[in-house]
C-alpha positions in Angstrom: 17.3 197.8 98.3 15.7 194.9 100.2 18.1 191.9 100.1 17.0 190.2 103.3 13.4 189.6 104.2 11.9 190.4 107.6 11.7 186.7 108.2 15.5 186.2 108.0 16.0 184.9 104.4 18.7 186.1 102.1 17.2 185.7 98.6 20.5 186.2 96.9 21.9 183.1 98.5 18.9 180.8 97.7 19.9 177.4 96.4 19.4 177.0 92.7 18.3 173.4 92.5 16.4 170.9 94.5 19.4 169.0 95.8 20.7 172.2 97.2 17.3 172.4 99.0 18.1 169.0 100.4 21.4 170.3 101.7 19.6 173.3 103.2 17.3 170.8 105.0 20.3 169.0 106.3 21.7 172.2 107.7 18.4 173.1 109.3 18.5 169.8 111.1 22.1 170.2 112.2 21.9 173.9 113.2 24.1 175.3 110.5 23.2 178.8 109.5 24.7 179.0 106.0 22.5 178.0 103.2 25.3 177.1 100.8 26.8 173.7 101.3 30.4 173.0 100.5 32.5 169.9 101.3 33.0 169.9 105.0 36.3 171.0 106.5 37.7 168.8 109.1 37.3 171.5 111.8 33.5 171.9 111.4 32.2 168.7 109.6 29.9 166.2 111.1 31.3 163.5 113.3 30.3 159.8 112.9 27.7 160.1 115.7 26.2 163.3 114.4 25.9 161.8 110.9 24.3 158.7 112.3 21.8 160.7 114.2 20.9 162.7 111.1 20.5 159.5 109.0 18.2 158.1 111.6 16.1 161.3 111.7 15.8 161.4 107.9 14.2 157.9 107.9 11.8 158.2 110.8 8.5 159.8 110.0 4.8 159.0 109.5 5.6 156.1 107.3 7.0 154.2 110.3 3.7 154.4 112.1 1.9 152.9 109.0 4.1 149.8 109.0 1.7 147.6 111.2 -1.0 148.1 108.6 1.6 147.4 105.9 2.3 144.0 107.6 -1.4 143.3 107.6 -1.5 144.0 103.9 1.4 141.6 103.3 0.9 138.9 105.9 2.6 137.9 109.1 5.4 135.9 107.4 5.6 137.6 104.0 5.6 141.2 105.5 8.8 141.1 107.6 10.7 139.1 104.9 9.6 141.5 102.2 10.4 144.6 104.3 13.9 143.2 105.0 14.4 142.6 101.2 13.2 146.1 100.3 15.4 147.5 103.0 18.5 145.7 101.6 17.7 146.7 98.0 17.2 150.4 99.1 20.5 150.4 101.0 22.2 148.8 98.0 20.8 151.5 95.7 22.0 154.2 98.2 25.5 152.7 97.8 25.1 152.8 94.0 24.2 156.4 94.2 27.2 157.3 96.3 29.6 155.3 94.1 28.3 157.0 90.9 28.4 160.5 92.4 32.0 159.8 93.6 33.1 158.5 90.2 31.5 161.4 88.4 33.1 163.9 90.8 36.5 162.4 90.2 36.0 162.3 86.4 34.8 166.0 86.3 37.1 167.1 89.1 34.2 168.4 91.2 34.2 168.2 95.0 30.5 167.5 95.3 27.9 166.0 92.9 24.3 165.9 94.0 21.6 163.5 92.9 20.3 165.6 90.0 23.8 166.5 88.8 24.9 162.9 88.9 22.0 162.0 86.5 22.8 164.9 84.2 26.6 164.3 84.0 26.2 160.6 83.5 23.8 161.2 80.5 26.3 163.7 79.1 28.8 160.8 78.6 26.4 158.0 77.5 26.7 156.5 74.0 23.3 157.6 72.9 23.4 161.0 71.1 19.8 161.9 71.9 20.3 161.3 75.6 23.5 163.4 75.6 21.7 166.3 73.9 18.9 166.1 76.5 21.0 165.3 79.5 19.7 168.3 81.5 16.2 166.6 81.5 17.7 163.9 83.7 18.4 166.6 86.3 14.9 168.0 85.9 13.3 164.6 86.3 15.2 163.9 89.6 14.3 167.4 90.9 10.7 166.9 90.0 10.5 163.5 91.7 12.2 165.0 94.8 9.7 167.9 94.9 6.8 165.5 94.4 8.0 163.2 97.2 8.6 166.0 99.7 5.2 167.7 99.0 3.7 164.2 99.2 5.2 163.8 102.7 3.7 167.2 103.7 0.3 166.1 102.5 0.6 162.9 104.5 1.5 165.0 107.5 -1.7 166.9 107.1 -3.8 163.7 107.2 -1.8 162.3 110.1 -2.3 165.3 112.3 -6.0 165.6 111.3 -6.6 161.9 112.0 -5.1 162.1 115.4 -6.6 165.4 116.3 -10.1 164.2 115.3 -9.8 161.1 117.4 -8.6 163.0 120.5 -11.4 165.5 120.2 -14.2 163.0 119.6 -13.0 160.8 122.5 -12.2 163.5 125.0 -15.4 162.8 127.0 -14.5 159.1 127.2 -10.8 159.5 128.1 -9.8 158.2 131.5 -6.7 157.2 133.4 -7.5 153.5 132.8 -5.4 152.4 129.9 -7.4 149.4 128.6 -7.2 148.0 125.0 -9.7 149.5 122.6 -13.0 147.6 122.0 -15.2 147.9 119.0 -17.6 150.8 119.3 -18.9 152.9 116.5 -18.7 156.6 117.3 -20.8 159.3 115.6 -18.3 161.7 114.0 -18.7 165.2 115.4 -16.9 167.0 112.6 -15.6 165.9 109.2 -11.9 165.2 109.1 -11.5 167.9 106.5 -12.6 170.5 109.1 -9.5 169.5 111.2 -7.3 169.9 108.1 -8.6 173.4 107.5 -8.1 174.2 111.2 -4.4 173.1 111.0 -3.8 175.0 107.7 -3.3 178.6 109.0 -0.8 177.4 111.7 1.3 175.6 109.1 1.2 178.6 106.8 2.6 180.7 109.6 5.2 178.0 110.4 6.6 177.9 106.9 7.0 181.7 106.9 9.9 181.1 109.2 12.9 180.8 106.9 15.8 181.2 109.3 17.6 177.9 109.4 18.8 178.3 113.0 15.3 178.8 114.2 14.2 175.7 112.1 16.9 173.7 113.9 15.2 174.5 117.2 11.9 173.1 115.8 13.9 170.0 114.6 15.1 169.5 118.2 11.6 169.7 119.5 10.4 167.2 116.9 13.2 164.8 117.9 12.3 165.0 121.6 8.6 164.5 121.1 9.1 161.7 118.5 11.6 159.8 120.8 9.2 160.0 123.8 6.2 158.9 121.7 8.1 155.9 120.2 9.2 154.7 123.7 5.6 154.7 124.9 4.3 153.0 121.8 6.8 150.2 122.1 6.1 149.9 125.9 2.5 149.3 125.0 2.7 146.9 122.0 5.0 144.5 123.7 2.5 143.8 126.5 0.0 141.0 126.3 0.3 140.1 122.7 -2.7 138.0 121.6 -2.4 134.5 120.0 -1.2 135.1 116.4 -2.5 131.8 115.0 -5.6 133.5 113.4 -3.4 136.0 111.5 -2.7 135.0 107.8 1.0 134.3 106.9 0.4 135.7 103.4 -2.2 138.2 102.3 -3.6 138.7 98.8 -1.5 140.1 96.0 -3.7 143.2 95.7 -3.1 144.3 99.3 0.6 143.3 98.9 0.9 146.1 96.3 -0.2 148.6 99.0 2.4 147.1 101.3 5.1 147.8 98.6 4.2 151.5 98.4 4.1 151.9 102.1 7.4 150.1 102.6 9.2 152.3 100.0 7.6 155.4 101.4 9.0 154.6 104.8 12.6 154.8 103.6 12.5 158.6 103.3 16.2 159.4 103.4 17.5 158.5 99.9 17.7 162.1 98.9 19.9 162.9 101.9 22.7 160.4 101.6 24.9 162.6 99.3 24.5 165.8 101.4 25.2 163.8 104.6 28.4 162.3 103.2 29.5 165.8 102.0 29.1 167.3 105.4 31.2 164.6 107.3 34.6 165.4 108.7 35.8 162.2 107.1 33.6 161.3 104.2 35.4 158.0 103.6 33.8 156.7 106.8 30.2 157.3 105.5 29.8 153.8 104.3 30.2 152.5 107.8 27.6 155.0 109.1 25.2 154.1 106.3 25.4 150.4 106.9 25.1 150.8 110.7 22.3 153.4 110.5 20.2 151.6 107.9 20.6 148.3 109.8 19.2 149.9 112.9 16.4 151.5 110.9 15.4 148.2 109.2 15.4 146.4 112.5 13.2 149.2 114.0 10.8 149.0 111.0 10.5 145.2 111.2 10.0 145.2 115.0 7.4 148.0 115.1 5.5 146.7 112.0 5.4 143.1 113.2 4.7 143.8 116.9 2.1 146.3 116.0 0.3 143.8 113.7 0.6 141.1 116.3 -0.9 143.4 118.9 -3.8 144.8 117.0 -4.4 142.1 114.3 -7.3 142.7 112.0 -8.1 146.0 113.8 -4.8 147.6 112.8 -5.4 151.1 111.5 -3.5 153.4 109.1 -1.4 154.8 111.9 -0.6 152.8 115.0 -1.3 155.8 117.2 -5.0 155.4 116.3 -5.0 152.0 117.9 -3.6 153.2 121.2 -5.8 153.0 124.3 -8.2 155.9 125.1 -6.5 157.1 128.2 -4.6 160.3 129.0 -1.2 158.7 128.8 -1.6 157.5 125.2 -3.6 160.4 124.1 -0.5 162.4 125.1 1.5 160.1 122.8 -0.8 161.1 119.9 -0.4 164.8 120.9 3.4 164.5 121.2 3.9 162.7 117.9 1.5 165.2 116.2 3.5 168.1 117.5 6.7 166.4 116.2 5.1 166.0 112.8 3.9 169.6 112.9 7.4 170.9 113.3 8.8 168.3 110.8 6.4 169.7 108.2 8.5 172.9 108.0 11.7 170.9 107.5 10.2 168.7 104.7 8.7 171.8 103.2 12.0 173.5 103.1 13.3 171.2 100.3 10.7 172.0 97.5 10.5 175.7 98.7 14.2 176.2 98.1 14.0 175.2 94.5 10.6 176.6 93.5 10.7 180.0 95.3 14.1 181.2 93.9 13.0 180.5 90.4 9.7 182.3 90.9 11.2 185.4 92.5 13.8 185.6 89.8 11.0 186.4 87.3 9.8 189.5 89.2 11.2 192.9 90.2 13.0 193.1 93.6 10.3 195.2 95.1 7.9 192.3 94.8 10.3 189.7 96.2 8.9 189.4 99.8 5.3 189.3 98.7 5.9 186.7 96.0 8.0 184.6 98.4 5.2 184.5 101.0 2.5 184.0 98.4 4.3 181.0 96.9 4.9 179.5 100.4 1.2 179.9 101.2 0.1 178.4 97.9 2.4 175.3 98.4 1.0 174.7 101.9 -2.6 175.1 100.5 -1.7 172.6 97.7 -0.7 170.0 100.3 -3.8 170.7 102.3 -6.1 170.4 99.2 -4.4 167.1 98.3 -5.2 165.8 101.8 -8.8 167.1 101.6 -9.4 165.5 98.2 -7.9 162.1 99.3 -8.5 161.8 103.1 -7.1 158.2 103.2 -3.8 158.2 105.1 -3.0 154.6 104.2 -3.6 154.9 100.5 -1.9 158.2 100.1 1.2 156.8 101.8 1.1 153.9 99.4 0.5 156.1 96.4 3.4 158.5 97.1 5.7 155.6 97.9 4.7 153.8 94.6 4.9 156.8 92.4 7.9 158.9 93.4 9.8 157.1 96.2 10.1 153.9 94.2 11.6 155.9 91.3 14.2 157.7 93.5 15.1 154.7 95.6 14.9 151.7 93.3 14.5 152.6 89.6 17.0 155.5 89.0 20.1 154.4 90.9 20.6 151.1 89.0 20.0 153.0 85.7 22.5 155.6 86.8 25.1 152.9 87.5 24.5 151.4 84.0 24.9 154.8 82.3 27.9 155.8 84.4 30.0 152.6 84.2 28.8 151.0 81.0 31.8 152.2 79.0 34.2 150.8 81.6 33.7 147.1 81.1 30.9 146.3 83.5 30.4 142.7 84.3 27.4 140.9 82.9 26.3 140.0 86.5 26.3 143.7 87.4 24.3 144.7 84.3 21.8 141.9 85.0 21.5 142.9 88.6 20.9 146.6 87.8 18.3 145.7 85.1 16.5 143.4 87.5 16.3 146.0 90.3 15.0 148.7 88.0 12.4 146.3 86.6 11.3 145.3 90.1 11.1 149.0 91.0 9.1 149.8 87.9 6.7 146.9 88.4 6.1 148.0 92.0 5.6 151.6 90.8 3.1 150.7 88.1 1.1 148.0 89.9 1.3 149.8 93.3 0.1 153.0 91.8 -2.7 151.2 90.0 -3.9 149.4 93.2 -3.7 152.6 95.3 -5.7 154.5 92.7 -8.2 151.6 92.4 -8.8 151.6 96.2 -9.1 155.4 96.2 -12.0 155.5 93.7 -13.9 152.8 95.6 -16.9 154.0 97.7 -15.8 154.9 101.2 -16.5 152.2 103.8 -16.6 153.6 107.3 -15.1 150.4 108.7 -11.9 150.9 106.7 -8.7 150.9 108.5 -8.2 154.6 108.3 -11.4 155.5 110.0 -10.7 157.2 113.3 -14.1 156.6 114.8 -14.4 152.9 114.6 -12.5 151.6 117.6 -13.0 153.2 121.0 
């Protein structure tokens, strides 16, 4: 009887819901082999420094490199202020989520309550009889949004790698050791960007076949090293010889600001990881300090990179700041390193939806088909993210779309509603109720109008001078 696949996965121990998949992702990043997560014992839990590192890693991805364009979409003054405000609101909603999960855990005498369970348990005790009867749909909704978000990240990774690979290939004959700023020069595309996506596809399929969490943790370490090196070189370049910013608008139009909102929300990728991180700490009561410190550093990094990148490249700012870097071997290596980091990170982000979808699918078939079905579903999911990238090859708009649709719901809309449902029967103050309602309405408005604007831009005829074009600036 085959219980463990040749690729190192124990199907009998597969997590049964998406939030368990998030916990498995955390373990793959921290080098823990077991796929089942229980409250950390003091002997083997995460220290404050380890938790801080994981929190930083969860929030640093492709969205970070799109922040200079987000600043362009908002304006030189409005952009940083709005990013700071969204960051503060996101952190506050993370704290709300932690408080609700802790309260529900105490009420139900459970040691750990994940995001989906928190939504389900709170609905079970709400005054409305219909919501109590259908409380399980709260869990399903959160799980669906988390799956959509993670697969959206994976689709963005496809476009990011293809964009950078395309630029490196088309400019290889012009690459030199002289790192001068890019000048306007229209290049004739050699191959369509979709070709590069299809080229990457089989390698990612092979990568996601690796299901051993210890091996994935090695890829996580490689991604960390390449990302850190790339970010250091990017900052080293954008702080030099910043042009006069007087020609840059302080406030952009409201239409492009909606795209900024989606990108900014997309960038805060770690909302689904705060509960598993707290659960894995040696001393969970210290997580609030880690959260505030880590998110403060992340917000500062976001504002600095976004503002400095926009100041450096101005109206020529592209969908990813790597596409603005000089055409020399040093900065071509930055694109290569970051792309390698994103390549390995793909497997980690993919691990979350895979750990909820695959166990459900293989439970419907006989054990003799388990391995084949497992690999087939993995292949299909990777192909789905590739097809999404091929159909919408606009890195900036897909980031904004994913951020507006699912990230805004998880980060801004659901947590305040969860607090209202959880604590409403316990004499909440009118100020708290008003605050939660306002945050949820703000998130909903951003979701609706941001999604509308992203879809509107997507259906417009492609202009080859758009910011996402990789062949405009050489």
